[in-house]
Every structure is written in C-alpha cells, then in structure tokens.
Backbone atoms as SQL, in Angstrom:
CREATE TABLE atoms (id INTEGER PRIMARY KEY, chain TEXT, resi INTEGER, resn TEXT, atom TEXT, x REAL, y REAL, z REAL);
INSERT INTO atoms VALUES
  (1, 'A', 1, 'MET', 'N', 144.450, 36.253, 64.738),
  (2, 'A', 1, 'MET', 'CA', 145.335, 36.098, 63.598),
  (3, 'A', 1, 'MET', 'C', 144.995, 34.794, 62.884),
  (4, 'A', 2, 'PRO', 'N', 145.179, 34.751, 61.564),
  (5, 'A', 2, 'PRO', 'CA', 144.916, 33.509, 60.841),
  (6, 'A', 2, 'PRO', 'C', 145.923, 32.429, 61.219),
  (7, 'A', 3, 'GLN', 'N', 145.526, 31.190, 61.043),
  (8, 'A', 3, 'GLN', 'CA', 146.405, 30.065, 61.351),
  (9, 'A', 3, 'GLN', 'C', 147.414, 29.861, 60.230),
  (10, 'A', 4, 'PRO', 'N', 148.681, 29.678, 60.560),
  (11, 'A', 4, 'PRO', 'CA', 149.706, 29.432, 59.540),
  (12, 'A', 4, 'PRO', 'C', 149.595, 28.015, 58.981),
  (13, 'A', 5, 'ASN', 'N', 150.256, 27.791, 57.841),
  (14, 'A', 5, 'ASN', 'CA', 150.280, 26.436, 57.285),
  (15, 'A', 5, 'ASN', 'C', 151.103, 25.538, 58.211),
  (16, 'A', 6, 'PRO', 'N', 151.016, 24.200, 58.063),
  (17, 'A', 6, 'PRO', 'CA', 151.670, 23.279, 59.010),
  (18, 'A', 6, 'PRO', 'C', 153.177, 23.496, 59.166),
  (19, 'A', 7, 'ALA', 'N', 153.887, 23.761, 58.084),
  (20, 'A', 7, 'ALA', 'CA', 155.338, 23.974, 58.193),
  (21, 'A', 7, 'ALA', 'C', 155.636, 25.232, 59.002),
  (22, 'A', 8, 'MET', 'N', 154.878, 26.287, 58.747),
  (23, 'A', 8, 'MET', 'CA', 155.088, 27.532, 59.482),
  (24, 'A', 8, 'MET', 'C', 154.649, 27.376, 60.939),
  (25, 'A', 9, 'ARG', 'N', 153.611, 26.579, 61.194),
  (26, 'A', 9, 'ARG', 'CA', 153.163, 26.331, 62.561),
  (27, 'A', 9, 'ARG', 'C', 154.284, 25.695, 63.370),
  (28, 'A', 10, 'LEU', 'N', 155.005, 24.738, 62.766),
  (29, 'A', 10, 'LEU', 'CA', 156.129, 24.095, 63.436),
  (30, 'A', 10, 'LEU', 'C', 157.230, 25.109, 63.725),
  (31, 'A', 11, 'LEU', 'N', 157.554, 25.935, 62.745),
  (32, 'A', 11, 'LEU', 'CA', 158.574, 26.961, 62.931),
  (33, 'A', 11, 'LEU', 'C', 158.186, 27.927, 64.043),
  (34, 'A', 12, 'LEU', 'N', 156.924, 28.366, 64.054),
  (35, 'A', 12, 'LEU', 'CA', 156.468, 29.276, 65.099),
  (36, 'A', 12, 'LEU', 'C', 156.493, 28.611, 66.475),
  (37, 'A', 13, 'ALA', 'N', 156.146, 27.336, 66.531),
  (38, 'A', 13, 'ALA', 'CA', 156.173, 26.616, 67.812),
  (39, 'A', 13, 'ALA', 'C', 157.591, 26.551, 68.355),
  (40, 'A', 14, 'VAL', 'N', 158.550, 26.295, 67.493),
  (41, 'A', 14, 'VAL', 'CA', 159.956, 26.245, 67.908),
  (42, 'A', 14, 'VAL', 'C', 160.398, 27.610, 68.421),
  (43, 'A', 15, 'ALA', 'N', 159.883, 28.665, 67.816),
  (44, 'A', 15, 'ALA', 'CA', 160.260, 30.023, 68.223),
  (45, 'A', 15, 'ALA', 'C', 159.397, 30.552, 69.366),
  (46, 'A', 16, 'ALA', 'N', 158.568, 29.687, 69.971),
  (47, 'A', 16, 'ALA', 'CA', 157.682, 30.070, 71.080),
  (48, 'A', 16, 'ALA', 'C', 156.735, 31.188, 70.666),
  (49, 'A', 17, 'SER', 'N', 156.307, 31.169, 69.406),
  (50, 'A', 17, 'SER', 'CA', 155.431, 32.217, 68.903),
  (51, 'A', 17, 'SER', 'C', 154.138, 31.661, 68.330),
  (52, 'A', 18, 'SER', 'N', 153.749, 30.469, 68.751),
  (53, 'A', 18, 'SER', 'CA', 152.581, 29.848, 68.149),
  (54, 'A', 18, 'SER', 'C', 151.264, 30.441, 68.646),
  (55, 'A', 19, 'ASN', 'N', 151.252, 31.080, 69.795),
  (56, 'A', 19, 'ASN', 'CA', 150.030, 31.681, 70.320),
  (57, 'A', 19, 'ASN', 'C', 149.998, 33.159, 69.957),
  (58, 'A', 20, 'ALA', 'N', 149.367, 33.459, 68.832),
  (59, 'A', 20, 'ALA', 'CA', 149.263, 34.838, 68.373),
  (60, 'A', 20, 'ALA', 'C', 147.858, 35.344, 68.653),
  (61, 'A', 21, 'THR', 'N', 147.762, 36.523, 69.258),
  (62, 'A', 21, 'THR', 'CA', 146.461, 37.108, 69.543),
  (63, 'A', 21, 'THR', 'C', 146.468, 38.598, 69.251),
  (64, 'A', 22, 'VAL', 'N', 145.312, 39.071, 68.810),
  (65, 'A', 22, 'VAL', 'CA', 145.061, 40.497, 68.645),
  (66, 'A', 22, 'VAL', 'C', 143.756, 40.775, 69.365),
  (67, 'A', 23, 'GLU', 'N', 143.793, 41.660, 70.341),
  (68, 'A', 23, 'GLU', 'CA', 142.600, 41.996, 71.117),
  (69, 'A', 23, 'GLU', 'C', 142.401, 43.507, 71.072),
  (70, 'A', 24, 'LEU', 'N', 141.215, 43.921, 70.676),
  (71, 'A', 24, 'LEU', 'CA', 140.874, 45.335, 70.618),
  (72, 'A', 24, 'LEU', 'C', 139.831, 45.614, 71.687),
  (73, 'A', 25, 'THR', 'N', 140.229, 46.369, 72.719),
  (74, 'A', 25, 'THR', 'CA', 139.303, 46.744, 73.780),
  (75, 'A', 25, 'THR', 'C', 138.837, 48.178, 73.524),
  (76, 'A', 26, 'ALA', 'N', 138.051, 48.711, 74.419),
  (77, 'A', 26, 'ALA', 'CA', 137.565, 50.082, 74.273),
  (78, 'A', 26, 'ALA', 'C', 138.706, 51.091, 74.269),
  (79, 'A', 27, 'ASP', 'N', 139.810, 50.773, 74.966),
  (80, 'A', 27, 'ASP', 'CA', 140.909, 51.727, 75.122),
  (81, 'A', 27, 'ASP', 'C', 142.236, 51.288, 74.527),
  (82, 'A', 28, 'THR', 'N', 142.397, 49.988, 74.259),
  (83, 'A', 28, 'THR', 'CA', 143.727, 49.463, 73.960),
  (84, 'A', 28, 'THR', 'C', 143.685, 48.411, 72.862),
  (85, 'A', 29, 'LEU', 'N', 144.738, 48.382, 72.056),
  (86, 'A', 29, 'LEU', 'CA', 145.000, 47.284, 71.135),
  (87, 'A', 29, 'LEU', 'C', 146.129, 46.468, 71.747),
  (88, 'A', 30, 'ILE', 'N', 145.877, 45.184, 71.967),
  (89, 'A', 30, 'ILE', 'CA', 146.877, 44.298, 72.557),
  (90, 'A', 30, 'ILE', 'C', 147.246, 43.260, 71.504),
  (91, 'A', 31, 'VAL', 'N', 148.537, 43.174, 71.190),
  (92, 'A', 31, 'VAL', 'CA', 149.029, 42.234, 70.181),
  (93, 'A', 31, 'VAL', 'C', 150.106, 41.382, 70.829),
  (94, 'A', 32, 'ARG', 'N', 149.970, 40.054, 70.662),
  (95, 'A', 32, 'ARG', 'CA', 150.971, 39.123, 71.201),
  (96, 'A', 32, 'ARG', 'C', 151.324, 38.106, 70.130),
  (97, 'A', 33, 'LEU', 'N', 152.589, 37.765, 70.081),
  (98, 'A', 33, 'LEU', 'CA', 153.059, 36.668, 69.245),
  (99, 'A', 33, 'LEU', 'C', 153.852, 35.744, 70.163),
  (100, 'A', 34, 'GLY', 'N', 153.118, 34.817, 70.795),
  (101, 'A', 34, 'GLY', 'CA', 153.739, 33.904, 71.752),
  (102, 'A', 34, 'GLY', 'C', 154.457, 34.658, 72.845),
  (103, 'A', 35, 'LEU', 'N', 155.601, 34.134, 73.228),
  (104, 'A', 35, 'LEU', 'CA', 156.418, 34.772, 74.256),
  (105, 'A', 35, 'LEU', 'C', 157.408, 35.766, 73.673),
  (106, 'A', 36, 'SER', 'N', 157.487, 35.832, 72.348),
  (107, 'A', 36, 'SER', 'CA', 158.551, 36.606, 71.723),
  (108, 'A', 36, 'SER', 'C', 158.220, 38.076, 71.481),
  (109, 'A', 37, 'TRP', 'N', 156.935, 38.422, 71.341),
  (110, 'A', 37, 'TRP', 'CA', 156.592, 39.793, 70.958),
  (111, 'A', 37, 'TRP', 'C', 155.271, 40.182, 71.599),
  (112, 'A', 38, 'ARG', 'N', 155.204, 41.406, 72.127),
  (113, 'A', 38, 'ARG', 'CA', 153.948, 41.915, 72.679),
  (114, 'A', 38, 'ARG', 'C', 153.936, 43.433, 72.662),
  (115, 'A', 39, 'ALA', 'N', 152.742, 43.977, 72.524),
  (116, 'A', 39, 'ALA', 'CA', 152.567, 45.428, 72.576),
  (117, 'A', 39, 'ALA', 'C', 151.166, 45.739, 73.056),
  (118, 'A', 40, 'GLU', 'N', 151.058, 46.827, 73.790),
  (119, 'A', 40, 'GLU', 'CA', 149.766, 47.392, 74.172),
  (120, 'A', 40, 'GLU', 'C', 149.790, 48.830, 73.705),
  (121, 'A', 41, 'ILE', 'N', 148.886, 49.139, 72.787),
  (122, 'A', 41, 'ILE', 'CA', 148.862, 50.449, 72.145),
  (123, 'A', 41, 'ILE', 'C', 147.551, 51.134, 72.495),
  (124, 'A', 42, 'ALA', 'N', 147.639, 52.365, 72.966),
  (125, 'A', 42, 'ALA', 'CA', 146.428, 53.131, 73.249),
  (126, 'A', 42, 'ALA', 'C', 145.649, 53.290, 71.950),
  (127, 'A', 43, 'ARG', 'N', 144.384, 52.961, 71.996),
  (128, 'A', 43, 'ARG', 'CA', 143.540, 53.064, 70.804),
  (129, 'A', 43, 'ARG', 'C', 143.529, 54.500, 70.276),
  (130, 'A', 44, 'SER', 'N', 143.589, 55.467, 71.169),
  (131, 'A', 44, 'SER', 'CA', 143.599, 56.877, 70.770),
  (132, 'A', 44, 'SER', 'C', 144.869, 57.258, 70.008),
  (133, 'A', 45, 'SER', 'N', 145.923, 56.441, 70.107),
  (134, 'A', 45, 'SER', 'CA', 147.178, 56.708, 69.396),
  (135, 'A', 45, 'SER', 'C', 147.181, 56.160, 67.972),
  (136, 'A', 46, 'ILE', 'N', 146.188, 55.356, 67.617),
  (137, 'A', 46, 'ILE', 'CA', 146.111, 54.805, 66.266),
  (138, 'A', 46, 'ILE', 'C', 145.458, 55.863, 65.387),
  (139, 'A', 47, 'THR', 'N', 146.258, 56.500, 64.548),
  (140, 'A', 47, 'THR', 'CA', 145.773, 57.637, 63.760),
  (141, 'A', 47, 'THR', 'C', 145.241, 57.238, 62.394),
  (142, 'A', 48, 'SER', 'N', 145.661, 56.084, 61.875),
  (143, 'A', 48, 'SER', 'CA', 145.099, 55.593, 60.613),
  (144, 'A', 48, 'SER', 'C', 145.210, 54.076, 60.572),
  (145, 'A', 49, 'ALA', 'N', 144.305, 53.480, 59.798),
  (146, 'A', 49, 'ALA', 'CA', 144.281, 52.028, 59.638),
  (147, 'A', 49, 'ALA', 'C', 143.742, 51.719, 58.251),
  (148, 'A', 50, 'ALA', 'N', 144.357, 50.731, 57.597),
  (149, 'A', 50, 'ALA', 'CA', 143.940, 50.389, 56.239),
  (150, 'A', 50, 'ALA', 'C', 144.378, 48.977, 55.889),
  (151, 'A', 51, 'HIS', 'N', 143.775, 48.450, 54.821),
  (152, 'A', 51, 'HIS', 'CA', 144.299, 47.212, 54.252),
  (153, 'A', 51, 'HIS', 'C', 145.727, 47.497, 53.820),
  (154, 'A', 52, 'ASP', 'N', 146.605, 46.547, 54.032),
  (155, 'A', 52, 'ASP', 'CA', 148.032, 46.750, 53.782),
  (156, 'A', 52, 'ASP', 'C', 148.412, 46.217, 52.403),
  (157, 'A', 53, 'PRO', 'N', 148.980, 47.063, 51.544),
  (158, 'A', 53, 'PRO', 'CA', 149.430, 46.591, 50.231),
  (159, 'A', 53, 'PRO', 'C', 150.755, 45.835, 50.293),
  (160, 'A', 54, 'LEU', 'N', 151.357, 45.739, 51.489),
  (161, 'A', 54, 'LEU', 'CA', 152.638, 45.065, 51.656),
  (162, 'A', 54, 'LEU', 'C', 152.561, 43.630, 51.149),
  (163, 'A', 55, 'LYS', 'N', 153.528, 43.237, 50.350),
  (164, 'A', 55, 'LYS', 'CA', 153.655, 41.854, 49.890),
  (165, 'A', 55, 'LYS', 'C', 154.833, 41.257, 50.646),
  (166, 'A', 56, 'THR', 'N', 154.579, 40.164, 51.364),
  (167, 'A', 56, 'THR', 'CA', 155.630, 39.549, 52.159),
  (168, 'A', 56, 'THR', 'C', 155.580, 38.034, 52.023),
  (169, 'A', 57, 'ILE', 'N', 156.723, 37.417, 52.166),
  (170, 'A', 57, 'ILE', 'CA', 156.782, 35.963, 52.194),
  (171, 'A', 57, 'ILE', 'C', 157.194, 35.468, 53.575),
  (172, 'A', 58, 'SER', 'N', 157.479, 36.408, 54.475),
  (173, 'A', 58, 'SER', 'CA', 157.944, 36.029, 55.811),
  (174, 'A', 58, 'SER', 'C', 156.796, 36.032, 56.808),
  (175, 'A', 59, 'ILE', 'N', 156.980, 35.307, 57.896),
  (176, 'A', 59, 'ILE', 'CA', 156.053, 35.361, 59.018),
  (177, 'A', 59, 'ILE', 'C', 156.864, 35.503, 60.292),
  (178, 'A', 60, 'GLY', 'N', 156.221, 35.989, 61.335),
  (179, 'A', 60, 'GLY', 'CA', 156.894, 36.201, 62.608),
  (180, 'A', 60, 'GLY', 'C', 156.806, 37.656, 62.999),
  (181, 'A', 61, 'ALA', 'N', 157.822, 38.143, 63.666),
  (182, 'A', 61, 'ALA', 'CA', 157.901, 39.548, 64.076),
  (183, 'A', 61, 'ALA', 'C', 159.205, 40.124, 63.542),
  (184, 'A', 62, 'HIS', 'N', 159.078, 41.146, 62.739),
  (185, 'A', 62, 'HIS', 'CA', 160.235, 41.775, 62.113),
  (186, 'A', 62, 'HIS', 'C', 160.073, 43.281, 62.224),
  (187, 'A', 63, 'GLY', 'N', 161.101, 43.976, 62.612),
  (188, 'A', 63, 'GLY', 'CA', 160.957, 45.417, 62.728),
  (189, 'A', 63, 'GLY', 'C', 162.273, 46.155, 62.722),
  (190, 'A', 64, 'TRP', 'N', 162.137, 47.446, 62.473),
  (191, 'A', 64, 'TRP', 'CA', 163.297, 48.317, 62.442),
  (192, 'A', 64, 'TRP', 'C', 162.820, 49.748, 62.550),
  (193, 'A', 65, 'ARG', 'N', 163.388, 50.494, 63.474),
  (194, 'A', 65, 'ARG', 'CA', 163.160, 51.927, 63.620),
  (195, 'A', 65, 'ARG', 'C', 161.685, 52.306, 63.726),
  (196, 'A', 66, 'GLY', 'N', 160.939, 51.531, 64.509),
  (197, 'A', 66, 'GLY', 'CA', 159.557, 51.881, 64.777),
  (198, 'A', 66, 'GLY', 'C', 158.533, 51.286, 63.830),
  (199, 'A', 67, 'GLU', 'N', 158.963, 50.572, 62.783),
  (200, 'A', 67, 'GLU', 'CA', 158.020, 49.925, 61.864),
  (201, 'A', 67, 'GLU', 'C', 158.153, 48.417, 62.012),
  (202, 'A', 68, 'TRP', 'N', 157.027, 47.754, 62.345),
  (203, 'A', 68, 'TRP', 'CA', 157.028, 46.327, 62.638),
  (204, 'A', 68, 'TRP', 'C', 155.999, 45.574, 61.815),
  (205, 'A', 69, 'LEU', 'N', 156.358, 44.363, 61.421),
  (206, 'A', 69, 'LEU', 'CA', 155.461, 43.396, 60.801),
  (207, 'A', 69, 'LEU', 'C', 155.315, 42.251, 61.793),
  (208, 'A', 70, 'VAL', 'N', 154.074, 41.976, 62.212),
  (209, 'A', 70, 'VAL', 'CA', 153.792, 40.875, 63.134),
  (210, 'A', 70, 'VAL', 'C', 152.711, 40.038, 62.461),
  (211, 'A', 71, 'ASN', 'N', 153.092, 38.829, 62.010),
  (212, 'A', 71, 'ASN', 'CA', 152.137, 38.046, 61.228),
  (213, 'A', 71, 'ASN', 'C', 152.374, 36.552, 61.358),
  (214, 'A', 72, 'THR', 'N', 151.273, 35.812, 61.191),
  (215, 'A', 72, 'THR', 'CA', 151.331, 34.360, 61.104),
  (216, 'A', 72, 'THR', 'C', 150.872, 33.898, 59.728),
  (217, 'A', 73, 'SER', 'N', 150.591, 34.868, 58.867),
  (218, 'A', 73, 'SER', 'CA', 150.135, 34.592, 57.510),
  (219, 'A', 73, 'SER', 'C', 150.577, 35.752, 56.613),
  (220, 'A', 74, 'THR', 'N', 150.675, 35.476, 55.329),
  (221, 'A', 74, 'THR', 'CA', 151.000, 36.540, 54.378),
  (222, 'A', 74, 'THR', 'C', 149.729, 37.190, 53.837),
  (223, 'A', 75, 'LYS', 'N', 148.568, 36.740, 54.319),
  (224, 'A', 75, 'LYS', 'CA', 147.279, 37.265, 53.871),
  (225, 'A', 75, 'LYS', 'C', 146.593, 37.996, 55.011),
  (226, 'A', 76, 'GLY', 'N', 145.609, 38.827, 54.668),
  (227, 'A', 76, 'GLY', 'CA', 144.816, 39.520, 55.679),
  (228, 'A', 76, 'GLY', 'C', 145.577, 40.599, 56.417),
  (229, 'A', 77, 'LEU', 'N', 146.507, 41.257, 55.741),
  (230, 'A', 77, 'LEU', 'CA', 147.326, 42.267, 56.405),
  (231, 'A', 77, 'LEU', 'C', 146.620, 43.620, 56.489),
  (232, 'A', 78, 'VAL', 'N', 146.791, 44.273, 57.627),
  (233, 'A', 78, 'VAL', 'CA', 146.387, 45.664, 57.807),
  (234, 'A', 78, 'VAL', 'C', 147.615, 46.431, 58.279),
  (235, 'A', 79, 'VAL', 'N', 147.585, 47.744, 58.074),
  (236, 'A', 79, 'VAL', 'CA', 148.681, 48.589, 58.546),
  (237, 'A', 79, 'VAL', 'C', 148.089, 49.703, 59.403),
  (238, 'A', 80, 'LEU', 'N', 148.720, 49.932, 60.553),
  (239, 'A', 80, 'LEU', 'CA', 148.283, 50.955, 61.497),
  (240, 'A', 80, 'LEU', 'C', 149.385, 51.995, 61.646),
  (241, 'A', 81, 'THR', 'N', 149.005, 53.260, 61.657),
  (242, 'A', 81, 'THR', 'CA', 149.934, 54.346, 61.962),
  (243, 'A', 81, 'THR', 'C', 149.658, 54.780, 63.397),
  (244, 'A', 82, 'ILE', 'N', 150.724, 54.935, 64.179),
  (245, 'A', 82, 'ILE', 'CA', 150.593, 55.174, 65.617),
  (246, 'A', 82, 'ILE', 'C', 151.315, 56.473, 65.975),
  (247, 'A', 83, 'ASP', 'N', 150.574, 57.424, 66.589),
  (248, 'A', 83, 'ASP', 'CA', 151.153, 58.700, 66.994),
  (249, 'A', 83, 'ASP', 'C', 150.348, 59.252, 68.170),
  (250, 'A', 84, 'PRO', 'N', 150.948, 59.443, 69.338),
  (251, 'A', 84, 'PRO', 'CA', 152.359, 59.230, 69.620),
  (252, 'A', 84, 'PRO', 'C', 152.720, 57.745, 69.564),
  (253, 'A', 85, 'GLU', 'N', 154.008, 57.513, 69.331),
  (254, 'A', 85, 'GLU', 'CA', 154.466, 56.134, 69.153),
  (255, 'A', 85, 'GLU', 'C', 154.119, 55.270, 70.360),
  (256, 'A', 86, 'GLY', 'N', 153.848, 53.992, 70.056),
  (257, 'A', 86, 'GLY', 'CA', 153.564, 53.024, 71.098),
  (258, 'A', 86, 'GLY', 'C', 154.833, 52.324, 71.541),
  (259, 'A', 87, 'ARG', 'N', 154.672, 51.510, 72.537),
  (260, 'A', 87, 'ARG', 'CA', 155.788, 50.729, 73.084),
  (261, 'A', 87, 'ARG', 'C', 155.420, 49.258, 73.107),
  (262, 'A', 88, 'GLY', 'N', 156.419, 48.433, 72.979),
  (263, 'A', 88, 'GLY', 'CA', 156.224, 47.001, 73.058),
  (264, 'A', 88, 'GLY', 'C', 157.519, 46.329, 73.470),
  (265, 'A', 89, 'ARG', 'N', 157.534, 45.005, 73.341),
  (266, 'A', 89, 'ARG', 'CA', 158.733, 44.229, 73.656),
  (267, 'A', 89, 'ARG', 'C', 158.890, 43.123, 72.634),
  (268, 'A', 90, 'CYS', 'N', 160.123, 42.937, 72.193),
  (269, 'A', 90, 'CYS', 'CA', 160.487, 41.843, 71.299),
  (270, 'A', 90, 'CYS', 'C', 161.637, 41.088, 71.956),
  (271, 'A', 91, 'LEU', 'N', 161.400, 39.815, 72.256),
  (272, 'A', 91, 'LEU', 'CA', 162.389, 38.990, 72.950),
  (273, 'A', 91, 'LEU', 'C', 162.867, 39.657, 74.240),
  (274, 'A', 92, 'GLY', 'N', 161.952, 40.381, 74.891),
  (275, 'A', 92, 'GLY', 'CA', 162.258, 41.044, 76.152),
  (276, 'A', 92, 'GLY', 'C', 162.831, 42.441, 76.020),
  (277, 'A', 93, 'TYR', 'N', 163.226, 42.838, 74.819),
  (278, 'A', 93, 'TYR', 'CA', 163.818, 44.157, 74.613),
  (279, 'A', 93, 'TYR', 'C', 162.739, 45.181, 74.267),
  (280, 'A', 94, 'PRO', 'N', 162.829, 46.391, 74.811),
  (281, 'A', 94, 'PRO', 'CA', 161.820, 47.416, 74.507),
  (282, 'A', 94, 'PRO', 'C', 161.928, 47.865, 73.046),
  (283, 'A', 95, 'ILE', 'N', 160.768, 48.103, 72.442),
  (284, 'A', 95, 'ILE', 'CA', 160.715, 48.573, 71.056),
  (285, 'A', 95, 'ILE', 'C', 159.757, 49.753, 70.958),
  (286, 'A', 96, 'ARG', 'N', 159.926, 50.537, 69.891),
  (287, 'A', 96, 'ARG', 'CA', 159.033, 51.641, 69.562),
  (288, 'A', 96, 'ARG', 'C', 158.120, 51.199, 68.420),
  (289, 'A', 97, 'LEU', 'N', 156.920, 51.733, 68.401),
  (290, 'A', 97, 'LEU', 'CA', 155.966, 51.401, 67.345),
  (291, 'A', 97, 'LEU', 'C', 155.373, 52.677, 66.758),
  (292, 'A', 98, 'ARG', 'N', 155.732, 52.973, 65.523),
  (293, 'A', 98, 'ARG', 'CA', 155.130, 54.084, 64.791),
  (294, 'A', 98, 'ARG', 'C', 154.234, 53.579, 63.669),
  (295, 'A', 99, 'LYS', 'N', 154.572, 52.401, 63.152),
  (296, 'A', 99, 'LYS', 'CA', 153.765, 51.755, 62.114),
  (297, 'A', 99, 'LYS', 'C', 153.772, 50.269, 62.412),
  (298, 'A', 100, 'LEU', 'N', 152.581, 49.658, 62.352),
  (299, 'A', 100, 'LEU', 'CA', 152.452, 48.247, 62.679),
  (300, 'A', 100, 'LEU', 'C', 151.654, 47.552, 61.583),
  (301, 'A', 101, 'HIS', 'N', 152.262, 46.539, 60.984),
  (302, 'A', 101, 'HIS', 'CA', 151.628, 45.697, 59.979),
  (303, 'A', 101, 'HIS', 'C', 151.217, 44.405, 60.689),
  (304, 'A', 102, 'LEU', 'N', 149.938, 44.023, 60.578),
  (305, 'A', 102, 'LEU', 'CA', 149.403, 42.844, 61.264),
  (306, 'A', 102, 'LEU', 'C', 148.664, 41.949, 60.287),
  (307, 'A', 103, 'SER', 'N', 148.768, 40.633, 60.495),
  (308, 'A', 103, 'SER', 'CA', 147.894, 39.721, 59.756),
  (309, 'A', 103, 'SER', 'C', 146.710, 39.388, 60.651),
  (310, 'A', 104, 'LEU', 'N', 145.532, 39.392, 60.048),
  (311, 'A', 104, 'LEU', 'CA', 144.300, 39.148, 60.796),
  (312, 'A', 104, 'LEU', 'C', 143.424, 38.160, 60.054),
  (313, 'A', 105, 'ALA', 'N', 142.662, 37.369, 60.807),
  (314, 'A', 105, 'ALA', 'CA', 141.736, 36.417, 60.197),
  (315, 'A', 105, 'ALA', 'C', 140.610, 37.151, 59.474),
  (316, 'A', 106, 'ASP', 'N', 140.162, 38.281, 60.020),
  (317, 'A', 106, 'ASP', 'CA', 139.095, 39.068, 59.407),
  (318, 'A', 106, 'ASP', 'C', 139.462, 40.553, 59.443),
  (319, 'A', 107, 'PRO', 'N', 140.299, 40.996, 58.502),
  (320, 'A', 107, 'PRO', 'CA', 140.748, 42.386, 58.533),
  (321, 'A', 107, 'PRO', 'C', 139.609, 43.393, 58.373),
  (322, 'A', 108, 'ASP', 'N', 138.582, 43.066, 57.590),
  (323, 'A', 108, 'ASP', 'CA', 137.463, 43.999, 57.417),
  (324, 'A', 108, 'ASP', 'C', 136.736, 44.244, 58.733),
  (325, 'A', 109, 'ALA', 'N', 136.471, 43.194, 59.490),
  (326, 'A', 109, 'ALA', 'CA', 135.797, 43.337, 60.783),
  (327, 'A', 109, 'ALA', 'C', 136.658, 44.147, 61.755),
  (328, 'A', 110, 'PHE', 'N', 137.968, 43.897, 61.758),
  (329, 'A', 110, 'PHE', 'CA', 138.868, 44.646, 62.633),
  (330, 'A', 110, 'PHE', 'C', 138.835, 46.128, 62.289),
  (331, 'A', 111, 'LEU', 'N', 138.951, 46.454, 61.000),
  (332, 'A', 111, 'LEU', 'CA', 138.954, 47.853, 60.585),
  (333, 'A', 111, 'LEU', 'C', 137.616, 48.530, 60.922),
  (334, 'A', 112, 'THR', 'N', 136.521, 47.805, 60.761),
  (335, 'A', 112, 'THR', 'CA', 135.205, 48.340, 61.113),
  (336, 'A', 112, 'THR', 'C', 135.115, 48.597, 62.611),
  (337, 'A', 113, 'GLU', 'N', 135.575, 47.619, 63.415),
  (338, 'A', 113, 'GLU', 'CA', 135.535, 47.784, 64.870),
  (339, 'A', 113, 'GLU', 'C', 136.437, 48.915, 65.328),
  (340, 'A', 114, 'LEU', 'N', 137.556, 49.092, 64.683),
  (341, 'A', 114, 'LEU', 'CA', 138.470, 50.175, 65.029),
  (342, 'A', 114, 'LEU', 'C', 137.817, 51.529, 64.762),
  (343, 'A', 115, 'GLY', 'N', 137.005, 51.589, 63.700),
  (344, 'A', 115, 'GLY', 'CA', 136.205, 52.789, 63.453),
  (345, 'A', 115, 'GLY', 'C', 136.932, 53.952, 62.828),
  (346, 'A', 116, 'LEU', 'N', 138.073, 53.710, 62.209),
  (347, 'A', 116, 'LEU', 'CA', 138.797, 54.785, 61.529),
  (348, 'A', 116, 'LEU', 'C', 138.494, 54.732, 60.050),
  (349, 'A', 117, 'THR', 'N', 138.579, 55.876, 59.391),
  (350, 'A', 117, 'THR', 'CA', 138.425, 55.911, 57.949),
  (351, 'A', 117, 'THR', 'C', 139.604, 55.177, 57.341),
  (352, 'A', 118, 'THR', 'N', 139.316, 54.236, 56.459),
  (353, 'A', 118, 'THR', 'CA', 140.389, 53.430, 55.867),
  (354, 'A', 118, 'THR', 'C', 140.605, 53.852, 54.440),
  (355, 'A', 119, 'THR', 'N', 141.866, 53.685, 54.017),
  (356, 'A', 119, 'THR', 'CA', 142.234, 53.937, 52.628),
  (357, 'A', 119, 'THR', 'C', 143.168, 52.841, 52.204),
  (358, 'A', 120, 'GLY', 'N', 143.381, 52.716, 50.923),
  (359, 'A', 120, 'GLY', 'CA', 144.388, 51.783, 50.402),
  (360, 'A', 120, 'GLY', 'C', 143.905, 50.441, 50.203);
C-alpha cells in the first residue's frame, strides 16, 4: 500500500493501523491494516478486478454489508469483486467481503499479477 501523508500516518498509528500490507500468493490474497483489519481471500474467489473510479477523502477501513474500502491513500485504488464472498475481521469482529476497494502503491502491477481481465 502507498505511504500516507504525515498527518494521516499519525492518525493511522494511533488507530494501530500503520502497518498495511497486501500480499498476493498463488492461492490467496492477504490484506492487513495494522491490528484493526485483516482478510484472507481465495484467489479463485476474485471474479473481477479493475482500477477503481471511487473518489474518496477518507483513509482506513470502512465497510457495510459486504463492501469494504481499505486504504492508506486516496490514490492507486483498485476494486475487486469476490464470489463466493470472502471473510475477514475488523476490530476482531467477523466481516463478509463481496466487494473490496484497496489502495496500492502499484495498482497496474497488482492487476497484471492477478491476471484477470480489467475494465473501468
């Protein structure tokens, strides 16, 4: 994930979310936002991936009814559609994932490595 600006870095550190990682293995996408948010999604469950047209001014982890935004930047966003839905945890509580918006340092490389046809 891209590095946030200094003010946002302080806010994320206070929220125990300063260590953000996205790891794509042969079988799994692993996303962590510090101690506050984590998910492991079967790569086979990611049915579409694209550059995200979402415009946001917020950072952190925000979600509702299976759609989540996990970001440390308002730039470099991608959106993933997940079916069957994935599972994760936010502040220790179980969550569902049907759509995931992520900020990435290099979204083009991620989308290429994921190997899905992208649109948008």
